C-alpha positions in Angstrom: -3.6 -1.4 23.0 -4.7 -1.2 19.4 -2.8 1.3 17.1 -5.8 1.9 14.9 -4.5 4.6 12.6 -1.6 4.1 10.2 -0.6 7.8 10.4 -0.3 7.6 14.1 1.5 4.3 13.9 4.1 5.6 11.4 4.8 8.7 13.5 5.4 6.4 16.4 7.9 4.5 14.2 9.8 7.8 13.9 9.9 8.2 17.6 11.2 4.7 18.0 13.9 5.2 15.5 15.1 8.3 17.3 15.6 6.3 20.5 18.5 4.0 21.3 16.1 1.0 21.2 15.3 1.8 17.6 18.7 2.6 16.2 20.6 0.3 13.8 23.7 0.6 11.7 23.1 2.8 8.7 19.4 3.1 9.5 17.7 5.4 6.9 15.9 8.6 8.1 12.3 7.6 7.8 9.5 10.2 7.9 6.8 11.2 5.5 7.8 13.9 3.1 7.3 17.4 4.5 6.3 18.7 1.1 4.4 16.8 -1.6 4.5 18.0 -5.2 1.5 19.6 -7.0 1.2 16.4 -9.0 0.8 14.3 -5.8 -1.9 16.8 -4.6 -3.7 16.3 -7.9 -3.7 12.5 -7.5 -4.9 12.9 -4.0 -7.8 15.1 -5.1 -8.8 12.7 -7.8 -8.8 9.7 -5.5 -10.8 11.6 -2.9 -13.3 12.7 -5.4 -13.8 9.2 -6.8 -14.1 7.7 -3.3 -16.9 10.2 -2.6 -18.7 8.8 -5.6 -18.5 5.3 -4.0 -16.0 4.0 -6.5 -14.2 0.8 -5.4 -10.5 0.9 -4.6 -10.0 -1.3 -7.7 -11.6 1.4 -9.9 -9.8 4.3 -8.2 -6.5 2.6 -8.5 -7.1 1.9 -12.2 -8.1 5.5 -12.8 -5.0 6.8 -11.1 -2.8 4.5 -13.3 -4.7 5.7 -16.4 -4.2 9.3 -15.4 -0.5 8.8 -15.0 -0.3 7.3 -18.4 -2.3 10.2 -20.0 -0.1 12.8 -18.2 3.1 11.2 -19.6 1.7 10.7 -23.1 0.4 14.3 -23.4 3.4 16.1 -22.0 6.9 15.1 -23.1 8.4 16.8 -20.0 6.6 14.5 -17.6 8.7 11.6 -16.3 6.5 8.5 -16.2 8.3 7.1 -13.2 7.8 10.3 -11.3 4.1 9.9 -12.1 4.2 6.5 -10.5 5.6 8.1 -7.3 2.9 10.7 -7.4 0.3 8.0 -7.5 1.5 6.8 -4.2 2.2 10.2 -2.7 -1.4 11.1 -3.7 -2.9 8.0 -2.1 -0.9 8.8 1.1 -2.3 12.3 1.2 -5.8 10.9 0.5 -5.7 8.5 3.4 -3.1 9.5 6.0 -5.4 11.8 8.0 -8.0 9.0 8.4 -10.8 11.2 6.9 -13.8 9.1 6.0 -14.7 7.5 3.7 -11.5 5.4 3.5 -10.9 2.7 0.9 -11.3 -1.0 1.6 -8.6 -3.4 0.7 -8.4 -7.2 1.1 -5.7 -8.0 -1.5 -6.6 -11.4 -3.1 -9.0 -12.2 -0.3 -9.3 -12.4 3.4 -8.0 -15.5 5.1 -9.8 -17.3 7.9 -11.4 -14.9 10.4 -12.2 -15.7 14.0 -15.6 -14.2 15.1 -15.6 -12.3 18.3 -18.2 -10.4 20.3 -20.4 -7.6 18.9 -19.7 -8.5 15.3 -15.9 -8.3 15.6 -13.4 -10.7 14.1 -9.6 -10.9 14.7 -8.3 -8.8 17.6 -11.5 -6.9 18.1 -11.8 -5.4 14.7 -14.9 -5.6 12.5 -14.3 -6.7 8.9 -14.7 -3.2 7.4 -12.2 -1.6 9.8 -9.8 -4.4 9.2 -9.9 -3.7 5.4 -9.4 0.0 6.0 -6.3 -0.8 8.0 -5.0 -3.0 5.2 -5.6 -0.3 2.6 -3.6 2.2 4.7 -0.8 -0.2 5.2 -0.7 -1.1 1.5 -0.6 2.6 0.6 2.1 3.4 3.2 4.3 0.6 1.9 4.1 2.0 -1.7 4.7 5.6 -0.6 7.7 4.8 1.7 9.2 2.7 -1.1 8.6 5.3 -3.7 10.2 8.1 -1.6 12.8 6.2 0.5 13.2 2.6 -0.8 12.0 1.6 2.7 8.5 0.4 2.3 9.1 -3.1 3.6 11.3 -2.0 6.5 8.8 0.6 7.6 6.0 -2.0 7.8 8.1 -4.4 9.9 9.2 -1.6 12.3 5.6 -0.6 12.7 4.5 -4.1 13.6 7.4 -4.5 16.0 6.4 -1.3 17.7 2.9 -2.7 18.1 4.3 -5.9 19.7 6.5 -4.2 22.3 3.6 -1.9 23.3 1.2 -4.8 24.0 -0.5 -5.0 20.7 0.2 -7.8 18.3 2.6 -8.4 15.3 0.4 -9.1 12.3 2.0 -10.8 9.3 -0.9 -9.9 7.1 -0.1 -6.2 7.6 3.6 -6.9 6.8 2.3 -8.6 3.7 0.1 -5.8 2.5 2.8 -3.2 3.2 5.2 -5.4 1.2 2.6 -5.5 -1.6 2.7 -1.8 -1.9 6.5 -1.7 -1.9 6.7 -4.5 -4.4 4.3 -2.8 -6.8 6.5 0.3 -6.8 9.7 -1.8 -7.3 8.3 -3.6 -10.3 7.0 -0.3 -11.8 10.3 1.6 -11.7 12.7 -1.4 -12.2 13.3 -0.6 -15.9 13.0 2.1 -18.5 10.1 4.3 -19.3 8.6 1.8 -21.7 8.7 -0.9 -18.9 6.9 1.5 -16.5 4.3 2.4 -19.2 3.5 -1.3 -19.8 3.2 -1.9 -16.0 0.7 1.0 -15.7 -1.3 -0.2 -18.7 -1.8 -3.6 -17.0 -3.6 -1.9 -14.1 -5.2 0.9 -16.0 -6.8 -1.6 -18.3 -7.9 -3.7 -15.3 -6.1 -6.7 -16.7 -4.6 -6.6 -13.3 -6.6 -5.4 -10.3 -5.9 -5.1 -6.6 -8.6 -7.7 -5.7 -7.6 -10.3 -8.3 -3.9 -9.9 -8.9 -2.5 -9.9 -5.4 -1.9 -12.7 -2.9 -4.6 -13.9 -0.5 -4.1 -12.8 3.1 -3.5 -16.1 4.8 -0.7 -15.2 7.2 -1.0 -15.3 11.0 -0.5 -12.9 13.9 1.5 -13.3 17.1 0.4 -12.8 20.7 1.3 -9.5 22.4 5.0 -9.0 23.2 6.0 -11.8 20.9 8.3 -10.7 18.1 8.6 -12.1 14.6 11.8 -13.8 13.5 13.8 -12.5 10.5 13.2 -15.9 8.8 9.4 -15.6 9.1 9.4 -12.0 7.9 11.6 -12.9 4.9 9.3 -15.8 4.0 6.3 -13.4 3.9 8.2 -10.9 1.8 9.5 -13.5 -0.5 6.0 -14.9 -1.1 4.7 -11.4 -1.9 7.6 -10.7 -4.3 7.0 -14.0 -6.1 3.4 -13.2 -6.6 3.8 -9.7 -8.0 5.9 -9.9 -11.1 6.1 -8.3 -14.5 4.3 -10.6 -17.1 6.4 -12.6 -19.5 4.1 -11.9 -22.4 4.4 -8.6 -24.2 0.9 -8.4 -25.6 -0.5 -5.9 -23.1 -3.9 -4.6 -24.2 -4.6 -0.9 -24.5 -6.2 0.8 -21.5 -9.9 0.2 -21.3 -12.6 2.9 -21.1 -13.1 4.3 -17.6 -15.5 2.3 -15.4 -19.1 3.5 -15.4 -19.8 6.1 -12.8 -22.2 5.0 -10.1 -25.6 6.6 -10.1 
């Protein structure tokens, strides 16, 4: 069985966590927020509008970061780190209901794919569907990290649920979920100036989703085979090492918005 929708998958995680099988000591209560702020809703509307204009995920993400910067710069009452959280809450609202068109995400590049019948690749997915799944996992990792400090954990639990139900444990999906969580951690691990500089890197497109994140080179496991803690940590450590705050302080100012497609 393929769990093809991240919203369905994460709801299944909640069911798992409420059962004896899914409990653990001091396990956090993990569910999507029941109420998103007006600011989250605005970011969702912006992302959805840009997607309808056929903007790439790189361009949409840069615009969301630029918007967060502008909001904080023009209103002294706006907390820039709350704006970061609203970026991810907005992207979750944009994508969690699986309404097309959905963004495509391949991080720093897709690894080796294995052609299957009827134009499919790994595990019966076509390349476009695979990239949609990666986008939703990336966004879920950032949203759950921003709201609950549980982005990485949520991703692993989702893959383990897949494994025990006859699907497969995918280290690439663990990686992209970790990338979203790591992005949030770097963004808010400092003062407001630190967060501003991080946003500027992405608003200016000095950093982009397709050029500044690791390549997806990890493997998947056969159905009913669980990952080891050591293998999971190795993936998460590699992602953390690849997404870091730059050592130089000469961050360029945000560039002009990308040209709108005709």
